[in-house]
Chimera marker file (.cmm) of the C-alpha trace (Angstrom):
<marker_set name="trace">
<marker id="1" x="44.911" y="-7.617" z="-17.119" r="1" g="1" b="0" radius="0.5"/>
<marker id="2" x="43.715" y="-3.811" z="-16.670" r="1" g="1" b="0" radius="0.5"/>
<marker id="3" x="42.193" y="-2.691" z="-12.723" r="1" g="1" b="0" radius="0.5"/>
<marker id="4" x="41.787" y="-0.025" z="-10.879" r="1" g="1" b="0" radius="0.5"/>
<marker id="5" x="43.517" y="0.952" z="-7.556" r="1" g="1" b="0" radius="0.5"/>
<marker id="6" x="42.807" y="3.527" z="-5.167" r="1" g="1" b="0" radius="0.5"/>
<marker id="7" x="45.329" y="5.871" z="-3.254" r="1" g="1" b="0" radius="0.5"/>
<marker id="8" x="45.182" y="4.624" z="0.521" r="1" g="1" b="0" radius="0.5"/>
<marker id="9" x="48.312" y="6.857" z="1.236" r="1" g="1" b="0" radius="0.5"/>
<marker id="10" x="50.439" y="9.637" z="1.021" r="1" g="1" b="0" radius="0.5"/>
<marker id="11" x="53.973" y="10.657" z="2.097" r="1" g="1" b="0" radius="0.5"/>
<marker id="12" x="57.228" y="13.078" z="1.377" r="1" g="1" b="0" radius="0.5"/>
<marker id="13" x="60.215" y="11.648" z="1.148" r="1" g="1" b="0" radius="0.5"/>
<marker id="14" x="63.278" y="14.026" z="1.058" r="1" g="1" b="0" radius="0.5"/>
<marker id="15" x="62.245" y="15.629" z="-2.685" r="1" g="1" b="0" radius="0.5"/>
<marker id="16" x="59.571" y="13.515" z="-3.974" r="1" g="1" b="0" radius="0.5"/>
<marker id="17" x="56.070" y="12.399" z="-3.035" r="1" g="1" b="0" radius="0.5"/>
<marker id="18" x="55.632" y="8.145" z="-2.248" r="1" g="1" b="0" radius="0.5"/>
<marker id="19" x="52.019" y="6.513" z="-3.158" r="1" g="1" b="0" radius="0.5"/>
<marker id="20" x="50.564" y="2.842" z="-2.385" r="1" g="1" b="0" radius="0.5"/>
<marker id="21" x="47.377" y="2.366" z="-4.181" r="1" g="1" b="0" radius="0.5"/>
<marker id="22" x="45.518" y="-1.202" z="-2.830" r="1" g="1" b="0" radius="0.5"/>
<marker id="23" x="43.506" y="-3.128" z="-5.756" r="1" g="1" b="0" radius="0.5"/>
<marker id="24" x="41.307" y="-6.433" z="-6.005" r="1" g="1" b="0" radius="0.5"/>
<marker id="25" x="41.381" y="-9.138" z="-7.680" r="1" g="1" b="0" radius="0.5"/>
<marker id="26" x="39.495" y="-11.294" z="-7.365" r="1" g="1" b="0" radius="0.5"/>
<marker id="27" x="37.735" y="-10.175" z="-3.483" r="1" g="1" b="0" radius="0.5"/>
<marker id="28" x="41.689" y="-10.684" z="-2.759" r="1" g="1" b="0" radius="0.5"/>
<marker id="29" x="42.651" y="-6.719" z="-1.652" r="1" g="1" b="0" radius="0.5"/>
<marker id="30" x="46.477" y="-6.568" z="-2.765" r="1" g="1" b="0" radius="0.5"/>
<marker id="31" x="48.610" y="-3.501" z="-1.842" r="1" g="1" b="0" radius="0.5"/>
<marker id="32" x="51.777" y="-2.098" z="-3.431" r="1" g="1" b="0" radius="0.5"/>
<marker id="33" x="54.713" y="-1.108" z="-2.205" r="1" g="1" b="0" radius="0.5"/>
<marker id="34" x="55.163" y="3.070" z="-2.717" r="1" g="1" b="0" radius="0.5"/>
<marker id="35" x="55.773" y="4.899" z="-6.187" r="1" g="1" b="0" radius="0.5"/>
<marker id="36" x="57.243" y="8.405" z="-6.869" r="1" g="1" b="0" radius="0.5"/>
<marker id="37" x="54.662" y="10.391" z="-7.801" r="1" g="1" b="0" radius="0.5"/>
<marker id="38" x="56.231" y="12.308" z="-10.202" r="1" g="1" b="0" radius="0.5"/>
<marker id="39" x="54.031" y="14.866" z="-10.588" r="1" g="1" b="0" radius="0.5"/>
<marker id="40" x="52.338" y="15.459" z="-6.703" r="1" g="1" b="0" radius="0.5"/>
<marker id="41" x="48.995" y="14.920" z="-9.305" r="1" g="1" b="0" radius="0.5"/>
<marker id="42" x="47.533" y="11.911" z="-7.135" r="1" g="1" b="0" radius="0.5"/>
<marker id="43" x="45.987" y="12.503" z="-3.509" r="1" g="1" b="0" radius="0.5"/>
<marker id="44" x="44.182" y="9.904" z="-0.873" r="1" g="1" b="0" radius="0.5"/>
<marker id="45" x="41.003" y="8.502" z="-2.563" r="1" g="1" b="0" radius="0.5"/>
<marker id="46" x="41.527" y="8.855" z="-6.098" r="1" g="1" b="0" radius="0.5"/>
<marker id="47" x="42.026" y="5.987" z="-9.290" r="1" g="1" b="0" radius="0.5"/>
<marker id="48" x="44.459" y="5.181" z="-10.776" r="1" g="1" b="0" radius="0.5"/>
<marker id="49" x="44.609" y="2.174" z="-13.382" r="1" g="1" b="0" radius="0.5"/>
<marker id="50" x="46.759" y="-0.917" z="-12.392" r="1" g="1" b="0" radius="0.5"/>
<marker id="51" x="47.793" y="-3.730" z="-14.795" r="1" g="1" b="0" radius="0.5"/>
<marker id="52" x="48.672" y="-7.152" z="-12.679" r="1" g="1" b="0" radius="0.5"/>
<marker id="53" x="49.384" y="-10.315" z="-14.671" r="1" g="1" b="0" radius="0.5"/>
<marker id="54" x="46.549" y="-12.358" z="-13.862" r="1" g="1" b="0" radius="0.5"/>
<marker id="55" x="48.553" y="-15.354" z="-13.021" r="1" g="1" b="0" radius="0.5"/>
<marker id="56" x="50.520" y="-13.687" z="-10.586" r="1" g="1" b="0" radius="0.5"/>
<marker id="57" x="49.099" y="-10.476" z="-9.092" r="1" g="1" b="0" radius="0.5"/>
<marker id="58" x="51.180" y="-9.172" z="-6.758" r="1" g="1" b="0" radius="0.5"/>
<marker id="59" x="52.910" y="-8.436" z="-9.927" r="1" g="1" b="0" radius="0.5"/>
<marker id="60" x="51.671" y="-5.849" z="-11.402" r="1" g="1" b="0" radius="0.5"/>
<marker id="61" x="52.310" y="-1.777" z="-12.491" r="1" g="1" b="0" radius="0.5"/>
<marker id="62" x="50.269" y="1.480" z="-12.076" r="1" g="1" b="0" radius="0.5"/>
<marker id="63" x="49.707" y="3.087" z="-14.881" r="1" g="1" b="0" radius="0.5"/>
<marker id="64" x="50.842" y="6.994" z="-14.279" r="1" g="1" b="0" radius="0.5"/>
<marker id="65" x="49.044" y="8.767" z="-16.550" r="1" g="1" b="0" radius="0.5"/>
<link id1="1" id2="2" r="1" g="1" b="0" radius="0.2"/>
<link id1="2" id2="3" r="1" g="1" b="0" radius="0.2"/>
<link id1="3" id2="4" r="1" g="1" b="0" radius="0.2"/>
<link id1="4" id2="5" r="1" g="1" b="0" radius="0.2"/>
<link id1="5" id2="6" r="1" g="1" b="0" radius="0.2"/>
<link id1="6" id2="7" r="1" g="1" b="0" radius="0.2"/>
<link id1="7" id2="8" r="1" g="1" b="0" radius="0.2"/>
<link id1="8" id2="9" r="1" g="1" b="0" radius="0.2"/>
<link id1="9" id2="10" r="1" g="1" b="0" radius="0.2"/>
<link id1="10" id2="11" r="1" g="1" b="0" radius="0.2"/>
<link id1="11" id2="12" r="1" g="1" b="0" radius="0.2"/>
<link id1="12" id2="13" r="1" g="1" b="0" radius="0.2"/>
<link id1="13" id2="14" r="1" g="1" b="0" radius="0.2"/>
<link id1="14" id2="15" r="1" g="1" b="0" radius="0.2"/>
<link id1="15" id2="16" r="1" g="1" b="0" radius="0.2"/>
<link id1="16" id2="17" r="1" g="1" b="0" radius="0.2"/>
<link id1="17" id2="18" r="1" g="1" b="0" radius="0.2"/>
<link id1="18" id2="19" r="1" g="1" b="0" radius="0.2"/>
<link id1="19" id2="20" r="1" g="1" b="0" radius="0.2"/>
<link id1="20" id2="21" r="1" g="1" b="0" radius="0.2"/>
<link id1="21" id2="22" r="1" g="1" b="0" radius="0.2"/>
<link id1="22" id2="23" r="1" g="1" b="0" radius="0.2"/>
<link id1="23" id2="24" r="1" g="1" b="0" radius="0.2"/>
<link id1="24" id2="25" r="1" g="1" b="0" radius="0.2"/>
<link id1="25" id2="26" r="1" g="1" b="0" radius="0.2"/>
<link id1="26" id2="27" r="1" g="1" b="0" radius="0.2"/>
<link id1="27" id2="28" r="1" g="1" b="0" radius="0.2"/>
<link id1="28" id2="29" r="1" g="1" b="0" radius="0.2"/>
<link id1="29" id2="30" r="1" g="1" b="0" radius="0.2"/>
<link id1="30" id2="31" r="1" g="1" b="0" radius="0.2"/>
<link id1="31" id2="32" r="1" g="1" b="0" radius="0.2"/>
<link id1="32" id2="33" r="1" g="1" b="0" radius="0.2"/>
<link id1="33" id2="34" r="1" g="1" b="0" radius="0.2"/>
<link id1="34" id2="35" r="1" g="1" b="0" radius="0.2"/>
<link id1="35" id2="36" r="1" g="1" b="0" radius="0.2"/>
<link id1="36" id2="37" r="1" g="1" b="0" radius="0.2"/>
<link id1="37" id2="38" r="1" g="1" b="0" radius="0.2"/>
<link id1="38" id2="39" r="1" g="1" b="0" radius="0.2"/>
<link id1="39" id2="40" r="1" g="1" b="0" radius="0.2"/>
<link id1="40" id2="41" r="1" g="1" b="0" radius="0.2"/>
<link id1="41" id2="42" r="1" g="1" b="0" radius="0.2"/>
<link id1="42" id2="43" r="1" g="1" b="0" radius="0.2"/>
<link id1="43" id2="44" r="1" g="1" b="0" radius="0.2"/>
<link id1="44" id2="45" r="1" g="1" b="0" radius="0.2"/>
<link id1="45" id2="46" r="1" g="1" b="0" radius="0.2"/>
<link id1="46" id2="47" r="1" g="1" b="0" radius="0.2"/>
<link id1="47" id2="48" r="1" g="1" b="0" radius="0.2"/>
<link id1="48" id2="49" r="1" g="1" b="0" radius="0.2"/>
<link id1="49" id2="50" r="1" g="1" b="0" radius="0.2"/>
<link id1="50" id2="51" r="1" g="1" b="0" radius="0.2"/>
<link id1="51" id2="52" r="1" g="1" b="0" radius="0.2"/>
<link id1="52" id2="53" r="1" g="1" b="0" radius="0.2"/>
<link id1="53" id2="54" r="1" g="1" b="0" radius="0.2"/>
<link id1="54" id2="55" r="1" g="1" b="0" radius="0.2"/>
<link id1="55" id2="56" r="1" g="1" b="0" radius="0.2"/>
<link id1="56" id2="57" r="1" g="1" b="0" radius="0.2"/>
<link id1="57" id2="58" r="1" g="1" b="0" radius="0.2"/>
<link id1="58" id2="59" r="1" g="1" b="0" radius="0.2"/>
<link id1="59" id2="60" r="1" g="1" b="0" radius="0.2"/>
<link id1="60" id2="61" r="1" g="1" b="0" radius="0.2"/>
<link id1="61" id2="62" r="1" g="1" b="0" radius="0.2"/>
<link id1="62" id2="63" r="1" g="1" b="0" radius="0.2"/>
<link id1="63" id2="64" r="1" g="1" b="0" radius="0.2"/>
<link id1="64" id2="65" r="1" g="1" b="0" radius="0.2"/>
</marker_set>
């Protein structure tokens, strides 16, 4: 399933910017791991599409475009 996630944190690691997002499934909040923002495009508060497994919402993939 596809949902919107919101960038809640961003930090610099050696050469890359990392972002961390949160998303909701059935009123339950989930938080992603940190992922590399290769284009340094996303800021805190931005929304990103996220694809998750409806049976296991903790399994997800961020749809970087």
